[in-house]
C-alpha atoms as one frame of an Amber mdcrd trajectory, in Angstrom:
protein
   4.288-103.751 -76.548   2.487-102.611 -73.785  -1.011-102.419 -76.436   0.036
-106.002 -77.477   0.240-107.164 -73.896  -3.355-105.826 -73.265  -4.986-107.293
 -76.157  -3.537-110.875 -75.109  -4.775-110.303 -71.535  -8.075-109.461 -72.427
  -8.797-112.595 -74.048 -10.998-115.579 -72.294  -8.533-117.617 -70.183  -9.167
-120.866 -71.520  -7.268-120.319 -74.337  -4.592-120.286 -72.721  -2.565-123.318
 -71.736  -0.299-121.928 -68.579   1.185-124.433 -66.273   1.364-123.264 -62.581
   4.635-121.975 -61.989   6.762-123.120 -58.787   7.219-120.554 -56.449  11.379
-120.867 -55.626  12.987-119.126 -53.438  15.624-116.428 -55.303  18.819-115.549
 -53.983  18.350-111.843 -54.357  15.412-111.971 -52.096  15.517-113.407 -48.343
  13.064-111.075 -46.610   9.774-112.974 -48.066   9.286-116.679 -46.782   9.314
-119.773 -49.479   5.972-120.199 -51.012   4.383-116.929 -50.507   2.709-115.961
 -53.309   3.578-112.209 -54.393   4.022-109.998 -57.082   6.539-111.958 -59.019
   4.613-115.516 -59.346   1.592-113.313 -60.815   3.861-111.337 -62.836   5.202
-114.415 -64.375   2.488-115.992 -65.067   1.309-112.642 -66.934   5.020-113.232
 -68.728   4.121-117.071 -69.299   0.814-115.863 -71.029   2.693-113.858 -73.507
   5.931-115.919 -74.526   3.056-119.380 -75.104   0.880-116.859 -76.779   0.048
-118.396 -80.601  -3.134-117.386 -81.765  -6.480-116.025 -79.900  -9.731-114.567
 -81.064 -10.127-111.228 -82.505 -13.719-110.832 -81.062 -13.901-108.227 -78.552
 -17.026-107.228 -76.119 -17.091-103.826 -75.547 -16.792-105.106 -72.023 -13.711
-106.471 -72.842 -12.420-103.873 -74.638 -13.051-101.848 -71.128 -11.097-104.591
 -69.068  -8.484-104.233 -71.464  -7.671-100.673 -71.674  -8.404 -99.715 -68.283
  -8.038-102.914 -65.936  -5.317-105.013 -66.937  -3.107-101.856 -67.115  -4.178
-101.186 -63.912  -3.000-104.366 -62.555   0.411-104.725 -64.715   1.153-101.311
 -63.220   0.657-102.064 -59.946   2.438-104.825 -59.838   5.377-103.635 -61.685
   5.256-100.653 -59.404   3.877-101.220 -55.769   5.431-103.115 -52.965   2.004
-104.973 -52.403   1.253-108.508 -52.976  -0.699-110.026 -55.994  -3.363-111.228
 -53.704  -3.763-107.448 -52.586  -3.716-105.903 -55.887  -6.085-108.230 -57.829
  -8.296-108.448 -54.476  -8.414-104.258 -55.368  -9.006-104.447 -59.026 -11.828
-107.283 -58.410 -13.656-104.655 -55.928 -13.220-101.880 -58.328 -14.654-104.216
 -61.363 -17.586-104.883 -59.350 -18.112-101.356 -58.344 -18.176-100.854 -62.105
 -20.466-103.461 -62.918 -17.826-105.153 -65.063 -18.815-108.675 -63.758 -17.406
-110.631 -66.546 -14.109-109.269 -66.264 -14.005-109.575 -62.276 -15.375-113.559
 -63.091 -12.211-113.724 -65.339  -9.802-112.150 -63.166 -11.030-114.520 -60.151
 -10.537-117.799 -62.611  -7.199-116.465 -63.286  -6.179-116.430 -59.872  -7.638
-119.567 -59.003  -5.872-121.489 -61.472  -2.436-120.012 -60.569  -3.087-120.791
 -57.241  -3.417-117.405 -55.730  -6.182-117.608 -53.370  -8.356-114.352 -52.449
 -11.095-114.335 -49.675 -14.451-115.995 -49.969 -16.388-112.246 -49.783 -14.718
-111.266 -53.398 -17.106-114.190 -54.593 -19.952-112.862 -52.329 -19.552-109.390
 -53.637 -19.250-110.266 -57.193 -22.405-112.570 -56.338 -24.606-109.449 -54.859
 -23.794-107.957 -57.748 -24.656-110.766 -60.104 -27.936-110.676 -58.264 -28.809
-107.359 -58.599 -27.906-106.705 -62.237 -30.004-110.250 -62.975 -26.968-111.742
 -64.086 -27.595-115.445 -63.244 -24.613-117.048 -65.556 -22.025-115.148 -63.430
 -23.928-115.711 -60.259 -24.126-119.221 -61.087 -20.689-119.693 -62.483 -18.878
-117.775 -59.462 -20.807-119.875 -56.773 -19.285-123.466 -58.717 -15.927-121.669
 -58.520 -16.110-120.641 -55.180 -17.066-124.676 -54.244 -14.387-126.113 -55.889
 -11.705-123.269 -54.525 -13.167-123.281 -51.021 -12.971-126.538 -48.780 -15.078
-125.507 -46.276 -17.622-122.510 -47.922 -19.147-120.200 -45.306 -22.747-120.053
 -44.618 -22.610-116.498 -45.798 -21.903-117.565 -49.312 -24.868-120.178 -49.740
 -27.143-117.497 -48.120 -25.733-114.888 -50.691 -26.561-117.037 -53.721 -30.035
-117.904 -52.183 -30.782-113.968 -51.648 -29.598-113.223 -55.261 -31.952-115.681
 -56.874 -34.726-113.704 -54.917 -34.449-111.061 -57.376 -33.778-113.568 -59.852
 -36.547-115.787 -61.702 -34.797-118.562 -63.170 -36.017-121.704 -62.191 -34.128
-123.205 -65.146 -31.182-121.760 -64.244 -31.584-123.044 -60.391 -32.416-126.787
 -61.625 -29.380-126.453 -63.838 -26.978-125.601 -61.221 -28.619-128.272 -58.842
 -27.883-130.691 -61.461 -23.861-129.509 -61.905 -23.565-129.640 -58.166 -24.437
-133.138 -57.678 -21.923-134.164 -60.137 -19.379-132.909 -58.099 -17.148-135.910
 -56.194 -15.124-132.993 -53.990 -16.404-131.361 -51.861 -19.699-133.648 -50.757
 -22.286-132.881 -53.215 -25.041-133.551 -50.296 -23.488-131.752 -47.820 -23.364
-128.585 -50.620 -26.958-129.435 -51.319 -27.998-129.900 -47.842 -26.880-126.163
 -47.053 -27.990-124.942 -50.136 -31.709-125.800 -49.385 -31.070-124.674 -45.677
 -30.192-121.393 -47.269 -33.284-120.877 -49.217 -35.132-121.937 -46.676 -33.888
-119.649 -44.024 -34.218-116.736 -46.713 -37.915-117.533 -46.916 -37.737-118.928
 -50.265 -39.654-122.293 -49.741 -40.480-122.952 -52.829 -37.031-122.775 -54.397
 -35.879-124.947 -51.692 -38.686-127.500 -52.343 -37.420-127.308 -56.126 -33.785
-128.295 -55.138 -34.938-130.992 -53.091 -37.322-132.816 -55.795 -34.411-132.218
 -57.945 -32.291-133.683 -56.439 -34.766-137.122 -55.947 -34.615-137.447 -59.665
 -30.532-137.167 -59.699 -27.944-139.937 -58.615 -27.270-137.615 -55.363 -30.390
-138.803 -53.418 -31.442-137.078 -50.503 -30.235-137.961 -46.953 -31.982-137.954
 -43.305 -30.236-134.210 -42.976 -32.287-133.320 -46.414 -35.239-134.563 -44.889
 -35.275-132.898 -41.830 -34.176-128.980 -43.172 -37.063-129.852 -45.312 -39.533
-130.860 -42.761 -38.250-127.681 -40.187 -38.857-125.412 -42.812 -42.256-126.753
 -43.879 -43.089-126.351 -39.904 -41.888-123.019 -39.909 -44.103-121.997 -42.973
 -47.346-123.242 -40.826 -47.487-126.236 -43.590 -48.235-129.176 -41.129 -49.709
-131.620 -43.445 -47.214-131.271 -46.331 -44.403-131.587 -43.196 -46.005-134.921
 -42.170 -46.144-136.131 -45.895 -42.600-135.855 -45.739 -41.688-137.396 -42.459
 -43.947-140.403 -43.518 -41.812-140.399 -47.135 -38.815-141.512 -44.730 -39.925
-145.065 -44.647 -40.395-144.824 -48.261 -36.933-143.853 -48.857 -35.436-146.275
 -46.407 -34.319-143.662 -43.771 -34.982-144.161 -40.269 -36.022-141.039 -38.524
 -33.653-139.463 -35.755 -33.966-137.432 -32.595 -33.777-134.192 -34.752 -36.838
-135.395 -37.030 -38.882-136.326 -34.187 -38.278-133.010 -32.415 -39.173-131.416
 -35.215 -42.353-132.812 -35.864 -43.379-132.147 -32.172 -41.823-128.944 -31.774
 -44.260-127.947 -34.643 -47.287-129.668 -33.965 -47.508-128.353 -30.282 -47.134
-125.100 -32.058 -49.809-125.370 -34.063 -51.986-126.733 -31.077 -52.120-130.446
 -32.650 -51.426-132.102 -29.156 -53.277-135.349 -30.155 -50.817-135.907 -32.532
 -48.097-134.958 -30.024 -49.019-138.330 -28.326 -48.846-140.232 -31.636 -45.689
-139.077 -32.486 -44.116-139.298 -29.042 -45.134-142.907 -28.677 -43.775-143.848
 -32.108 -40.446-142.176 -31.246 -40.336-144.488 -27.992 -41.164-147.397 -29.989
 -37.850-147.199 -32.449 -35.843-146.857 -29.261 -35.444-142.777 -29.375 -36.099
-141.204 -25.831 -37.172-137.674 -25.410 -35.151-135.414 -23.508 -35.871-132.803
 -21.190 -36.048-129.882 -23.883 -38.997-132.274 -25.340 -40.438-132.546 -21.987
 -40.387-129.286 -20.555 -42.233-128.466 -24.086 -44.971-130.877 -24.165 -45.593
-130.226 -20.422 -45.970-126.457 -21.089 -48.366-127.037 -24.045 -50.679-129.731
 -22.448 -51.001-127.557 -19.086 -51.204-124.195 -21.102 -54.113-126.007 -23.015
 -56.020-127.214 -19.512 -54.947-130.824 -20.229 -53.454-130.772 -16.671 -53.680
-134.557 -16.546 -51.702-135.117 -19.513 -49.108-132.285 -18.232 -48.914-134.448
 -14.789 -48.546-137.905 -16.826 -45.456-136.665 -19.001 -43.997-134.774 -15.450
 -43.807-138.063 -13.824 -42.903-140.372 -16.939 -39.793-137.886 -17.746 -39.166
-138.411 -13.389 -39.255-142.366 -13.992 -36.709-142.190 -16.670 -34.481-140.357
 -14.602 -34.737-137.011 -16.581 -34.093-134.595 -14.010 -36.519-131.548 -14.067
 -35.779-127.864 -14.485 -36.982-124.695 -12.795 -38.939-124.086 -15.928 -40.865
-127.330 -15.844 -41.951-126.988 -12.419 -42.799-123.035 -12.607 -44.854-123.691
 -15.942 -47.132-126.433 -13.863 -47.483-124.105 -11.113 -48.782-121.413 -13.342
 -51.268-123.974 -14.757 -52.344-124.788 -11.875 -52.833-121.342 -10.288 -54.742
-120.548 -13.438 -57.212-123.151 -12.863 -57.367-122.442  -9.494 -55.629-125.666
  -7.835 -53.425-123.588  -5.188 -53.283-126.181  -3.014 -51.622-128.293  -5.826
 -49.511-125.376  -6.719 -48.069-124.851  -3.438 -47.280-128.658  -3.377 -45.477
-128.596  -6.336 -43.397-125.426  -5.781 -42.526-126.802  -2.267 -41.174-129.714
  -4.276 -39.348-127.666  -6.495 -37.680-125.142  -3.276 -36.809-128.949  -1.845
 -34.930-130.214  -5.176 -33.078-126.706  -5.887 -29.746-128.607  -5.901 -30.786
-131.014  -8.119 -32.357-128.976 -10.927 -31.337-129.447 -14.443 -28.950-126.491
 -15.375 -28.767-124.638 -18.812 -26.107-126.912 -20.169 -28.760-129.818 -20.078
 -31.514-127.401 -21.257 -30.991-128.138 -25.142 -31.795-129.982 -28.066 -29.830
-133.243 -28.591 -28.120-133.416 -31.699 -28.161-129.857 -32.725
């Protein structure tokens, strides 16, 4: 009987049509809360597999043979004898399967648990994806990620990063495009949110080519890029030093019918000033004000410092006075930047004047809470 049981359980899960069993309070068990996933519901599911089994495939791969003879036996034995929850037992077995390299069995067990409403921690999915990446098993990698999207309402950032890092070892662009297409067809969770976070993860891992691949792919799908998508791509290109391409993406916002926001302009200004393109900074600063978006303290501070360090102290002071006219309180950093620049230029008298103004305004200077990007 044990051998027949293991043979049945070794088959792919889609061959079974098993209803999710409700968890009912038993008269003989009063110490376990109603609705708690524990050993009996899982064992009942396994028993249901046996009672409803009619016909399964007899073709078992070497991996399935290993899974059948060792792992299911261990799981069943643990369920029958150990005072542990089904979640703990199966989590332990999934970890063991990942360590032994039996990825298809681990993925099947995760699927089995999810279909039975026995939930495991996302880190088990992440572990399986990490191992799949090391073994170049892109099929398991993508399938586990899709299962996790459906299983977890709010996917942790570590899961996106795990997938991106795995793809850094796998040269399968067609698989990534296929994964993008399948995610775009999701109704819940929001496919755009998932794809934006996926692009961000690839960008964070330094894989600009794959992030752009996803971006261009979704432009051809029903799931169109939104402002967050563009902002993420522009920031990635700016960090990579691809300034012209970053500006092209900013220009394409208008073609896409999307209005740039505060984050869009600050992303452009921040990367332009770092590249020394201060002339363009003034152009985009003017465009920013033209559509009703006002620079904040951090924007002014960064630009004043950049113009001052470049020797254009006149423009630095113009921005400094403009900031005060708009009733944006300067911070100590703005004053110190101006004082240092003036000293380097030999304008010591003016430097002392600005220093005196700073000391007189100590109680009215902007604090750390105001010194941050708006909308970040």
